[in-house]
ZADO-1210 file (C-alpha; in nm, 4 decimals, padded with zeros to 6 digits):
<atoms>
<atom x="12.7354" y="-19.5845" z="-06.1329" code="MET" pos="1"/>
<atom x="12.5907" y="-19.8523" z="-05.9003" code="PRO" pos="2"/>
<atom x="12.4352" y="-19.7394" z="-05.5746" code="SER" pos="3"/>
<atom x="12.6601" y="-19.7394" z="-05.2719" code="LYS" pos="4"/>
<atom x="12.5827" y="-20.0010" z="-05.0103" code="SER" pos="5"/>
<atom x="12.6242" y="-20.0441" z="-04.6365" code="ILE" pos="6"/>
<atom x="12.6295" y="-20.3694" z="-04.4402" code="PHE" pos="7"/>
<atom x="12.4884" y="-20.3070" z="-04.0902" code="LEU" pos="8"/>
<atom x="12.4768" y="-20.5300" z="-03.7860" code="THR" pos="9"/>
<atom x="12.2447" y="-20.4560" z="-03.4963" code="GLY" pos="10"/>
<atom x="12.0054" y="-20.3036" z="-03.7485" code="ALA" pos="11"/>
<atom x="11.6729" y="-20.3859" z="-03.5783" code="ALA" pos="12"/>
<atom x="11.6779" y="-20.1095" z="-03.3175" code="SER" pos="13"/>
<atom x="11.8566" y="-19.8089" z="-03.1721" code="GLY" pos="14"/>
<atom x="12.1609" y="-19.6729" z="-03.3524" code="ILE" pos="15"/>
<atom x="12.1566" y="-19.9460" z="-03.6184" code="GLY" pos="16"/>
<atom x="11.7944" y="-19.8807" z="-03.7136" code="ARG" pos="17"/>
<atom x="11.8419" y="-19.5027" z="-03.7316" code="GLU" pos="18"/>
<atom x="12.1567" y="-19.5491" z="-03.9396" code="THR" pos="19"/>
<atom x="11.9713" y="-19.7766" z="-04.1813" code="ALA" pos="20"/>
<atom x="11.6957" y="-19.5173" z="-04.2202" code="ARG" pos="21"/>
<atom x="11.9425" y="-19.2351" z="-04.2774" code="LEU" pos="22"/>
<atom x="12.1514" y="-19.4133" z="-04.5395" code="PHE" pos="23"/>
<atom x="11.8396" y="-19.5372" z="-04.7194" code="ALA" pos="24"/>
<atom x="11.6986" y="-19.1825" z="-04.7321" code="ARG" pos="25"/>
<atom x="12.0236" y="-19.0700" z="-04.8905" code="ARG" pos="26"/>
<atom x="12.0040" y="-19.3260" z="-05.1689" code="GLY" pos="27"/>
<atom x="12.2163" y="-19.6109" z="-05.0356" code="TRP" pos="28"/>
<atom x="12.1355" y="-19.9797" z="-05.0550" code="ASP" pos="29"/>
<atom x="12.1184" y="-20.1196" z="-04.7044" code="VAL" pos="30"/>
<atom x="12.2024" y="-20.4683" z="-04.5772" code="GLY" pos="31"/>
<atom x="12.0191" y="-20.5221" z="-04.2477" code="LEU" pos="32"/>
<atom x="12.1426" y="-20.7848" z="-04.0012" code="HIS" pos="33"/>
<atom x="12.0290" y="-20.8662" z="-03.6471" code="ASP" pos="34"/>
<atom x="11.9193" y="-21.1542" z="-03.4246" code="VAL" pos="35"/>
<atom x="11.5781" y="-20.9858" z="-03.3815" code="ASP" pos="36"/>
<atom x="11.3852" y="-21.1213" z="-03.6791" code="GLU" pos="37"/>
<atom x="11.0663" y="-20.9230" z="-03.6115" code="ARG" pos="38"/>
<atom x="11.2487" y="-20.5913" z="-03.5683" code="GLY" pos="39"/>
<atom x="11.4598" y="-20.6648" z="-03.8721" code="LEU" pos="40"/>
<atom x="11.1579" y="-20.7266" z="-04.0904" code="GLN" pos="41"/>
<atom x="10.9912" y="-20.4083" z="-03.9662" code="ALA" pos="42"/>
<atom x="11.2807" y="-20.1840" z="-04.0729" code="ILE" pos="43"/>
<atom x="11.3209" y="-20.3761" z="-04.3996" code="ALA" pos="44"/>
<atom x="10.9527" y="-20.3191" z="-04.4824" code="ASP" pos="45"/>
<atom x="10.9892" y="-19.9526" z="-04.3942" code="GLU" pos="46"/>
<atom x="11.2907" y="-19.9027" z="-04.6237" code="ILE" pos="47"/>
<atom x="11.1534" y="-20.1060" z="-04.9111" code="GLY" pos="48"/>
<atom x="11.3317" y="-20.1993" z="-05.2335" code="ALA" pos="49"/>
<atom x="11.6812" y="-20.0915" z="-05.1290" code="GLY" pos="50"/>
<atom x="11.6858" y="-20.3192" z="-04.8236" code="ALA" pos="51"/>
<atom x="11.8293" y="-20.6670" z="-04.7876" code="HIS" pos="52"/>
<atom x="11.7481" y="-20.8299" z="-04.4516" code="ALA" pos="53"/>
<atom x="11.9026" y="-21.1412" z="-04.2987" code="ARG" pos="54"/>
<atom x="11.8936" y="-21.2778" z="-03.9451" code="VAL" pos="55"/>
<atom x="12.2503" y="-21.2919" z="-03.8147" code="LEU" pos="56"/>
<atom x="12.4245" y="-21.3684" z="-03.4872" code="ASP" pos="57"/>
<atom x="12.7569" y="-21.1872" z="-03.5277" code="VAL" pos="58"/>
<atom x="12.9299" y="-21.4242" z="-03.2848" code="SER" pos="59"/>
<atom x="12.8957" y="-21.7025" z="-03.5479" code="ASP" pos="60"/>
<atom x="13.1790" y="-21.6645" z="-03.8002" code="TYR" pos="61"/>
<atom x="13.0352" y="-21.9048" z="-04.0577" code="ASP" pos="62"/>
<atom x="12.7038" y="-21.7200" z="-04.0440" code="ALA" pos="63"/>
<atom x="12.8893" y="-21.3909" z="-04.1008" code="CYS" pos="64"/>
<atom x="13.0619" y="-21.5320" z="-04.4079" code="ARG" pos="65"/>
<atom x="12.7295" y="-21.6550" z="-04.5458" code="ALA" pos="66"/>
<atom x="12.5676" y="-21.3159" z="-04.4794" code="ALA" pos="67"/>
<atom x="12.8477" y="-21.1326" z="-04.6606" code="VAL" pos="68"/>
<atom x="12.8207" y="-21.3713" z="-04.9556" code="ALA" pos="69"/>
<atom x="12.4450" y="-21.3061" z="-04.9799" code="ALA" pos="70"/>
<atom x="12.5068" y="-20.9312" z="-04.9535" code="PHE" pos="71"/>
<atom x="12.7655" y="-20.9434" z="-05.2318" code="GLU" pos="72"/>
<atom x="12.5312" y="-21.1427" z="-05.4533" code="GLN" pos="73"/>
<atom x="12.2606" y="-20.8798" z="-05.4018" code="ARG" pos="74"/>
<atom x="12.4653" y="-20.5576" z="-05.4263" code="PHE" pos="75"/>
<atom x="12.8069" y="-20.6528" z="-05.5663" code="GLY" pos="76"/>
<atom x="13.0003" y="-20.4148" z="-05.3416" code="ARG" pos="77"/>
<atom x="13.0404" y="-20.3044" z="-04.9787" code="MET" pos="78"/>
<atom x="13.1177" y="-19.9357" z="-04.9408" code="ASP" pos="79"/>
<atom x="13.0686" y="-19.9406" z="-04.5640" code="VAL" pos="80"/>
<atom x="13.0750" y="-20.2145" z="-04.3030" code="LEU" pos="81"/>
<atom x="12.9104" y="-20.0811" z="-03.9872" code="PHE" pos="82"/>
<atom x="12.9748" y="-20.3014" z="-03.6839" code="ASN" pos="83"/>
<atom x="12.6918" y="-20.1780" z="-03.4654" code="CYS" pos="84"/>
<atom x="12.5707" y="-20.4943" z="-03.2880" code="ALA" pos="85"/>
<atom x="12.6523" y="-20.4873" z="-02.9188" code="GLY" pos="86"/>
<atom x="12.5403" y="-20.6035" z="-02.5774" code="VAL" pos="87"/>
<atom x="12.5864" y="-20.4627" z="-02.2281" code="MET" pos="88"/>
<atom x="12.5404" y="-20.5914" z="-01.8750" code="SER" pos="89"/>
<atom x="12.5708" y="-20.3100" z="-01.6235" code="MET" pos="90"/>
<atom x="12.6598" y="-20.3884" z="-01.2643" code="GLY" pos="91"/>
<atom x="12.9429" y="-20.4731" z="-01.0266" code="PRO" pos="92"/>
<atom x="13.1752" y="-20.7287" z="-01.1834" code="PHE" pos="93"/>
<atom x="13.0893" y="-21.0094" z="-00.9430" code="ASP" pos="94"/>
<atom x="12.7158" y="-20.9374" z="-00.9632" code="ALA" pos="95"/>
<atom x="12.7022" y="-20.9875" z="-01.3408" code="VAL" pos="96"/>
<atom x="12.6405" y="-21.3484" z="-01.4422" code="ALA" pos="97"/>
<atom x="12.9317" y="-21.5253" z="-01.6072" code="TRP" pos="98"/>
<atom x="12.7227" y="-21.6007" z="-01.9169" code="ARG" pos="99"/>
<atom x="12.6646" y="-21.2245" z="-01.9578" code="ASP" pos="100"/>
<atom x="13.0371" y="-21.1479" z="-01.9361" code="HIS" pos="101"/>
<atom x="13.0946" y="-21.4172" z="-02.1981" code="ARG" pos="102"/>
<atom x="12.8173" y="-21.2891" z="-02.4244" code="ARG" pos="103"/>
<atom x="12.9714" y="-20.9405" z="-02.4112" code="THR" pos="104"/>
<atom x="13.3007" y="-21.0831" z="-02.5350" code="VAL" pos="105"/>
<atom x="13.1295" y="-21.2967" z="-02.7999" code="ASP" pos="106"/>
<atom x="12.9281" y="-21.0088" z="-02.9472" code="VAL" pos="107"/>
<atom x="13.1324" y="-20.6945" z="-02.8816" code="ASN" pos="108"/>
<atom x="13.4729" y="-20.8462" z="-02.9566" code="ILE" pos="109"/>
<atom x="13.4268" y="-21.1587" z="-03.1669" code="MET" pos="110"/>
<atom x="13.1345" y="-21.0028" z="-03.3524" code="GLY" pos="111"/>
<atom x="13.3541" y="-20.7158" z="-03.4728" code="VAL" pos="112"/>
<atom x="13.6398" y="-20.9517" z="-03.5616" code="LEU" pos="113"/>
<atom x="13.4028" y="-21.1836" z="-03.7471" code="ASN" pos="114"/>
<atom x="13.2399" y="-20.8996" z="-03.9396" code="GLY" pos="115"/>
<atom x="13.5668" y="-20.7467" z="-04.0536" code="ILE" pos="116"/>
<atom x="13.7378" y="-21.0744" z="-04.1398" code="HIS" pos="117"/>
<atom x="13.4367" y="-21.2061" z="-04.3306" code="ALA" pos="118"/>
<atom x="13.3956" y="-20.8789" z="-04.5239" code="SER" pos="119"/>
<atom x="13.7544" y="-20.7973" z="-04.6051" code="LEU" pos="120"/>
<atom x="13.7740" y="-20.9455" z="-04.9553" code="ASP" pos="121"/>
<atom x="13.4624" y="-20.7566" z="-05.0661" code="LEU" pos="122"/>
<atom x="13.5798" y="-20.4353" z="-04.8992" code="LEU" pos="123"/>
<atom x="13.9110" y="-20.4584" z="-05.0835" code="LYS" pos="124"/>
<atom x="13.7234" y="-20.4882" z="-05.4130" code="LYS" pos="125"/>
<atom x="13.5184" y="-20.1738" z="-05.3376" code="THR" pos="126"/>
<atom x="13.7029" y="-19.8452" z="-05.4032" code="PRO" pos="127"/>
<atom x="13.7068" y="-19.6096" z="-05.1054" code="GLY" pos="128"/>
<atom x="13.5551" y="-19.8605" z="-04.8609" code="ALA" pos="129"/>
<atom x="13.5153" y="-19.7759" z="-04.4909" code="HIS" pos="130"/>
<atom x="13.4926" y="-19.9941" z="-04.1816" code="ILE" pos="131"/>
<atom x="13.3032" y="-19.8178" z="-03.9030" code="VAL" pos="132"/>
<atom x="13.2692" y="-19.9794" z="-03.5598" code="SER" pos="133"/>
<atom x="13.0841" y="-19.8760" z="-03.2458" code="MET" pos="134"/>
<atom x="13.3342" y="-19.8152" z="-02.9711" code="SER" pos="135"/>
<atom x="13.2488" y="-19.5991" z="-02.6713" code="SER" pos="136"/>
<atom x="13.3671" y="-19.3280" z="-02.4379" code="ALA" pos="137"/>
<atom x="13.4353" y="-19.6222" z="-02.2056" code="SER" pos="138"/>
<atom x="13.7343" y="-19.7017" z="-02.4290" code="ALA" pos="139"/>
<atom x="13.9112" y="-19.3916" z="-02.2940" code="LEU" pos="140"/>
<atom x="13.9352" y="-19.5182" z="-01.9354" code="TYR" pos="141"/>
<atom x="13.7933" y="-19.8272" z="-01.7649" code="GLY" pos="142"/>
<atom x="13.4450" y="-19.7626" z="-01.6255" code="VAL" pos="143"/>
<atom x="13.3260" y="-19.9084" z="-01.2929" code="PRO" pos="144"/>
<atom x="13.0142" y="-20.1274" z="-01.3190" code="ASP" pos="145"/>
<atom x="13.0990" y="-20.1759" z="-01.6876" code="LEU" pos="146"/>
<atom x="13.4317" y="-20.3555" z="-01.6631" code="ALA" pos="147"/>
<atom x="13.3858" y="-20.6174" z="-01.9360" code="THR" pos="148"/>
<atom x="13.1894" y="-20.3860" z="-02.1649" code="TYR" pos="149"/>
<atom x="13.4554" y="-20.1179" z="-02.1235" code="SER" pos="150"/>
<atom x="13.7312" y="-20.3705" z="-02.1963" code="ALA" pos="151"/>
<atom x="13.5486" y="-20.4811" z="-02.5113" code="SER" pos="152"/>
<atom x="13.5455" y="-20.1224" z="-02.6354" code="LYS" pos="153"/>
<atom x="13.9178" y="-20.0887" z="-02.5621" code="PHE" pos="154"/>
<atom x="13.9554" y="-20.3876" z="-02.7943" code="PHE" pos="155"/>
<atom x="13.7592" y="-20.2111" z="-03.0687" code="VAL" pos="156"/>
<atom x="13.9729" y="-19.9015" z="-03.0249" code="ARG" pos="157"/>
<atom x="14.2993" y="-20.0952" z="-03.0525" code="GLY" pos="158"/>
<atom x="14.1786" y="-20.2991" z="-03.3495" code="LEU" pos="159"/>
<atom x="14.0650" y="-19.9824" z="-03.5258" code="THR" pos="160"/>
<atom x="14.3994" y="-19.8075" z="-03.4813" code="GLU" pos="161"/>
<atom x="14.5953" y="-20.1096" z="-03.6005" code="ALA" pos="162"/>
<atom x="14.3790" y="-20.1887" z="-03.9031" code="LEU" pos="163"/>
<atom x="14.3555" y="-19.8259" z="-04.0145" code="ASP" pos="164"/>
<atom x="14.7324" y="-19.8389" z="-04.0617" code="LEU" pos="165"/>
<atom x="14.7421" y="-20.1927" z="-04.1969" code="GLU" pos="166"/>
<atom x="14.4630" y="-20.1541" z="-04.4527" code="LEU" pos="167"/>
<atom x="14.5660" y="-19.8096" z="-04.5750" code="GLU" pos="168"/>
<atom x="14.7517" y="-19.9766" z="-04.8629" code="LYS" pos="169"/>
<atom x="14.4211" y="-20.1304" z="-04.9730" code="ASP" pos="170"/>
<atom x="14.2422" y="-19.7943" z="-04.9713" code="GLY" pos="171"/>
<atom x="14.0228" y="-19.8915" z="-04.6744" code="ILE" pos="172"/>
<atom x="13.9554" y="-19.6404" z="-04.3972" code="VAL" pos="173"/>
<atom x="13.9010" y="-19.7974" z="-04.0544" code="VAL" pos="174"/>
<atom x="13.7313" y="-19.5812" z="-03.7930" code="THR" pos="175"/>
<atom x="13.5282" y="-19.6027" z="-03.4755" code="ASP" pos="176"/>
<atom x="13.2722" y="-19.3951" z="-03.2859" code="LEU" pos="177"/>
<atom x="13.3281" y="-19.3143" z="-02.9184" code="MET" pos="178"/>
<atom x="13.0082" y="-19.1547" z="-02.7821" code="PRO" pos="179"/>
<atom x="12.8942" y="-19.1150" z="-02.4245" code="LEU" pos="180"/>
<atom x="12.5599" y="-19.2694" z="-02.3351" code="TRP" pos="181"/>
<atom x="12.3052" y="-19.3009" z="-02.6157" code="VAL" pos="182"/>
<atom x="11.9297" y="-19.3309" z="-02.5598" code="ASN" pos="183"/>
<atom x="11.8782" y="-19.6840" z="-02.6954" code="THR" pos="184"/>
<atom x="11.6677" y="-19.9871" z="-02.5967" code="PRO" pos="185"/>
<atom x="11.9934" y="-20.1508" z="-02.4845" code="LEU" pos="186"/>
<atom x="12.0411" y="-19.8785" z="-02.2268" code="LEU" pos="187"/>
<atom x="11.6754" y="-19.8747" z="-02.1254" code="ALA" pos="188"/>
<atom x="11.6854" y="-20.2498" z="-02.0549" code="SER" pos="189"/>
<atom x="11.9506" y="-20.2215" z="-01.7823" code="GLN" pos="190"/>
<atom x="11.8296" y="-20.2987" z="-01.4305" code="GLN" pos="191"/>
<atom x="12.1415" y="-20.1550" z="-01.2655" code="HIS" pos="192"/>
<atom x="12.2573" y="-19.8009" z="-01.3454" code="HIS" pos="193"/>
<atom x="12.6283" y="-19.7259" z="-01.3392" code="ALA" pos="194"/>
<atom x="12.7223" y="-19.4061" z="-01.1585" code="GLY" pos="195"/>
<atom x="12.8587" y="-19.2592" z="-01.4819" code="SER" pos="196"/>
<atom x="12.5129" y="-19.2903" z="-01.6391" code="LEU" pos="197"/>
<atom x="12.3541" y="-19.1031" z="-01.3502" code="ASP" pos="198"/>
<atom x="12.6157" y="-18.8265" z="-01.3864" code="THR" pos="199"/>
<atom x="12.5515" y="-18.7932" z="-01.7588" code="VAL" pos="200"/>
<atom x="12.1779" y="-18.7733" z="-01.6910" code="ASP" pos="201"/>
<atom x="12.2274" y="-18.5003" z="-01.4325" code="ARG" pos="202"/>
<atom x="12.4094" y="-18.2853" z="-01.6881" code="ILE" pos="203"/>
<atom x="12.1715" y="-18.3891" z="-01.9695" code="ARG" pos="204"/>
<atom x="12.4471" y="-18.5190" z="-02.1964" code="ALA" pos="205"/>
<atom x="12.2782" y="-18.8263" z="-02.3433" code="ARG" pos="206"/>
<atom x="12.2788" y="-18.8544" z="-02.7215" code="LEU" pos="207"/>
<atom x="11.9945" y="-18.9754" z="-02.9419" code="GLU" pos="208"/>
<atom x="12.0403" y="-19.2599" z="-03.1943" code="PRO" pos="209"/>
<atom x="11.9684" y="-19.0246" z="-03.4856" code="ALA" pos="210"/>
<atom x="12.2613" y="-18.8054" z="-03.3786" code="GLU" pos="211"/>
<atom x="12.4945" y="-19.1037" z="-03.3862" code="VAL" pos="212"/>
<atom x="12.3559" y="-19.2106" z="-03.7249" code="ALA" pos="213"/>
<atom x="12.4585" y="-18.8719" z="-03.8647" code="GLU" pos="214"/>
<atom x="12.8044" y="-18.9340" z="-03.7227" code="LEU" pos="215"/>
<atom x="12.8190" y="-19.2708" z="-03.8999" code="VAL" pos="216"/>
<atom x="12.7381" y="-19.0984" z="-04.2291" code="PHE" pos="217"/>
<atom x="13.0166" y="-18.8447" z="-04.1755" code="ARG" pos="218"/>
<atom x="13.2592" y="-19.1203" z="-04.0794" code="ALA" pos="219"/>
<atom x="13.1717" y="-19.3057" z="-04.4009" code="ALA" pos="220"/>
<atom x="13.2902" y="-19.0113" z="-04.6103" code="HIS" pos="221"/>
<atom x="13.6030" y="-18.8920" z="-04.4317" code="ARG" pos="222"/>
<atom x="13.9329" y="-19.0162" z="-04.2966" code="ARG" pos="223"/>
<atom x="13.9492" y="-19.0009" z="-03.9187" code="ARG" pos="224"/>
<atom x="14.0417" y="-19.2818" z="-03.6829" code="THR" pos="225"/>
<atom x="13.8217" y="-19.1875" z="-03.3845" code="HIS" pos="226"/>
<atom x="13.4993" y="-18.9860" z="-03.3807" code="TRP" pos="227"/>
<atom x="13.4275" y="-18.8338" z="-03.0395" code="VAL" pos="228"/>
<atom x="13.0917" y="-18.6492" z="-03.0307" code="PRO" pos="229"/>
<atom x="12.9890" y="-18.3865" z="-02.7782" code="GLY" pos="230"/>
<atom x="13.1675" y="-18.0987" z="-02.6134" code="GLY" pos="231"/>
<atom x="13.1885" y="-18.2640" z="-02.2704" code="LEU" pos="232"/>
<atom x="13.3589" y="-18.5769" z="-02.4006" code="LEU" pos="233"/>
<atom x="13.5980" y="-18.3818" z="-02.6214" code="LYS" pos="234"/>
<atom x="13.6977" y="-18.1721" z="-02.3206" code="SER" pos="235"/>
<atom x="13.7485" y="-18.4804" z="-02.1043" code="LEU" pos="236"/>
<atom x="13.9554" y="-18.6433" z="-02.3754" code="ARG" pos="237"/>
<atom x="14.1743" y="-18.3341" z="-02.4089" code="LEU" pos="238"/>
<atom x="14.2296" y="-18.3158" z="-02.0345" code="VAL" pos="239"/>
<atom x="14.3078" y="-18.6881" z="-02.0330" code="SER" pos="240"/>
<atom x="14.5731" y="-18.6543" z="-02.3037" code="SER" pos="241"/>
<atom x="14.7365" y="-18.3459" z="-02.1510" code="LEU" pos="242"/>
<atom x="14.7150" y="-18.4548" z="-01.7872" code="PHE" pos="243"/>
<atom x="14.6969" y="-18.8361" z="-01.7766" code="PRO" pos="244"/>
<atom x="14.7333" y="-18.8383" z="-01.3969" code="PHE" pos="245"/>
<atom x="14.3802" y="-18.6906" z="-01.3840" code="LEU" pos="246"/>
<atom x="14.2216" y="-18.9929" z="-01.5565" code="ASN" pos="247"/>
<atom x="14.1565" y="-19.1834" z="-01.2367" code="ARG" pos="248"/>
<atom x="14.0087" y="-18.8952" z="-01.0331" code="PRO" pos="249"/>
<atom x="13.7955" y="-18.7841" z="-01.3290" code="VAL" pos="250"/>
<atom x="13.6543" y="-19.1344" z="-01.3689" code="MET" pos="251"/>
<atom x="13.5947" y="-19.1532" z="-00.9947" code="ARG" pos="252"/>
<atom x="13.4007" y="-18.8245" z="-01.0213" code="TRP" pos="253"/>
<atom x="13.1985" y="-18.9435" z="-01.3205" code="LEU" pos="254"/>
<atom x="13.1131" y="-19.2700" z="-01.1468" code="SER" pos="255"/>
<atom x="13.0160" y="-19.1265" z="-00.8116" code="ARG" pos="256"/>
<atom x="12.6622" y="-19.1734" z="-00.6814" code="ARG" pos="257"/>
</atoms>
């Protein structure tokens, strides 16, 4: 039997890097993709023979198609597509530069669309394939100071639900991850802190990238549309579904300063 393989975007740091390490340790071949060439090469060198690294901007559809073709030539199959690449610009809507709003759409929305569309033929040829995408707890209710980012994760949630039904006939499981804040370089780089981040820090509910990587591995082996880690978030989601009129006051509480 050939080794299983995973195609990762955003592989040079944070959740993507920890996921690459985890899958490689468990015997998978790993396709590493990121715009950060230096970080990409570092994780490729660390993993060794089972790694295939390629610089990729996920907002470029033609580049995604070329990356998938190179991945198929190397490994011949794609058991998991992990759409992990993402960007974030925290701050009041009118204080965030237009180019940053646009980049959020290009990477977080178009990047996921490009990755799935470019990979679909290979996924269909791979028995039991999974598509796993990074969504967010911000896909449960719109988050102040993260309006465009939150909207992009609503997109991922909707796309996931639709494609999980649509691609079921092809044997492909489509799923997403909806964590609260994760301790990544992306988060550390933010100059403005949303109120919801401060609340999560006060109750010490941040996740680590390695914890999310474990969740990716579980998602790659099971059928579940949404993965919601952490007791706090599961409780909030339950309250939200049972008492939807509480969504707004709960988000106001989470976002308070």
